N, C-alpha and C positions, 0 to 999 in steps of 0.2 A: 383775181378781181377784187377790189377794194370798195367799190361802191356801186350801188344799186339805185338807180332814180327811178321811180314810180311814176307814171301820170296817174292822176287820180280818177277822173270819169272814164270809167272804161275797164282799165285794169282793176280798180278797187272797186268803185262805185258804179253800178250798172245802170247810168243816166238815161241810157236809149231806151230800156226797158220801162223805166219810171216815166219817161214822156210819152209813150204811146199807152200806159194805162191812164195818165191823167187825161191825155186827149180825148180817149174814149169816154171817160166818165163824164168830161166836161160838155162836151158834146149830147151826151145820153140826159143829163141834167138839163142841158139848156133844149131838148128836144129838136135837135137839128137833123136836116138830111146830111149824114154823114157816114162814110163807109171807112172798114180798115186801112183801104188804101189813101184815103184822106189822112189818116193819122201818121201814115209813113212819109206822105208827102209833104206833112208839116214838118215832121222831124228832119227831112232833107233841105227844106227853107230855114228851119230854125240853125242848122248847122252850117248851112252855106252864108247866111247873113251874120251868123256870130263870127265867123272867121274872117270875112270880108271887114266889116265896121267895128268889131270890137263891142257889141252892146250888151253889158251885162244885166240890165234891168229886164227882169224876164217879161212883166207886161208890156213893155217898149217892143220888146224880142217878137212877142209872140203876136202882138198888134201888126207889126209891119210882115210878119212872114204870111198871116192870113191876108191882109191886103194884096199883097203881090200873087197870092193864092188866087183871090178872087178877080184880080184883072187878068190872069192867065186862064180865067174860066176852070180852075180845078175844083172850085167852090161857089156856093151861092148865097153869101151871106150879106145883110145889111150892117151899115156901120156901128149899130147900135147891138148887133149881135155879136160883131169882131171885138166891140169894147167889153161886152158880157166875159166874152169867151175868155180874152184876155186876162182879165183882172181876176177871174177863178182859176186858170190855169197857174198864174204867178203864185196864187194862194196855197194852192194844194201840192205844187212840184216838189218843195222841201219835206214835206209830210210823207210823201209816197218814197222816196229816195230811201234806199236802204244798202247796208253792207252785209255780203256774207261772213259769217264767223269764221270760215274756213282760211280767211285772209290772216288771221291771227296765228294760225298754226303752220300756215305757210312760211310766214315770216319768222316766226320761231326756228323753223326747221332749217332754213336758209342761213340762219345766224349760227346753229349749230353746225351747219355743213363748212360755212365758208367763216373761220372765225377769224374775227377784227373786221368784217364786212361793215360797212355802214350802210345804212338804207335810207332813203329820204323821199320825198312828195315834191313833185314840180308840177304845179297845177294853175289853171287859170281862174280857179275859184278865189274865194277868199279862205285865210287860214281859220277864221271863225267859224265858217260854215263846215270846212273840214273837219275840224276837232270836235263841232257839234254832232255831226253826221257818225264819226267814228266813235264817241263817245255814248251816243246812242244806241248805237251796234255793238256795245260791250267790247270795243278795241281797246286795247291798251296802247295809250299815246307813247309811252314810254320805248315802244319798238320802232317807232320813226325818229332817227337821230335828228331831222331837221324838216319843217314842213317851209317849201318856198310857194309863197301865194302870188297872184298877179299885182300886188302892190310892193312886192321887194325889189323888184328889177324897174329900171327905166324902161326897157323895152319889153313889149309883150311876145307870147310865142308867135311863131317859132326864132329860135334865136340861138345861135352859136356863141355869143357873147353871154349870154347869160350861163350856158352850159359850163362855158369856160371859168366864170366865176363860182359856180359850184364846186368845179373841180379843185379852185384855188383855196375854200373853205375848208375842203377835206384833205388838202395836200396830196393830191392824187394826178395822175397822167390821164389824158383822155383814154390810153389805151386800158387803163385798169378800171373802166367803167362801164356799166351795162344800163342802157336804156329801155325801160318796157312803156309802150304806149299802145293806143288804139288807131293813131292817126299817122299815117305814113309820111305827110308832107309836113306836120305841126311839130310830132315828137320825134320822129327818128330820123329823119332826112336831115337835120341840123346835127344830130348826134353822128350820123353816119360819115359827115363830112369831116367831123373831127377824129374820124377812126375808132369811134366808140363801138362795141358791141350792141347791136339793137333787136329788141325782139318785139314782134306784132301780136297782140291781142285783139283778135277779131273774130266773134262765133258766126259771122255770116259769110266767112270765107270757107269753102269747102277745101283748097288748097292753093298753096302760092309756088310760085316759082320767082328765081332771080333773073332768069332771062329767057326770050322766045326760044332759045336752043334747047330748052327742056322741054317744050310743049307736047312734042310727039311721044316723047317717052311718057308723059303724066297723062294724054290722052288713050292710050292705047289699054 
């Protein structure tokens, strides 16, 4: 292994937990009729709309997600409440995000174990926001050899073209690369197509299998 490619949101930055905390807090601040299930539903809509439409503005993304939830009668909010929720959410989300300092010791250990390995971040966030979050969490930026953000490439994730460009930057073959992400379709499938090793980070999965042939053994 000569190159490790980390997705940022998920493996390094626990954005899902941050979204839930902010959704719960905003609903409470606005005195809305809101349940824990509504927070998870909102997160699902955020992720679906983001992946489909690549909306990077949080206020617009939350507004669209809540509007769809209202149409589907998952929440009962007025247009004014949706606007207020969206504005407050967009203001709070970056303040709530945090990165475990364990990532620093993990990266250092990987560099010691795999001498000469390069480690980079490949993210749909902006580099400025990534470096801001890393710095605020006390993470040494020098641990990462490069940060590839959404403005670096012409294509957005998922993209085999981008992954091959990263390989070229580090002068490695796909077989010498490991990709670590929390989204199979966006992070890992393109890497797998290129014969890169893939590692899924997902705290919500009890156990995973590579094919249905393993299901009987797993269930026993």
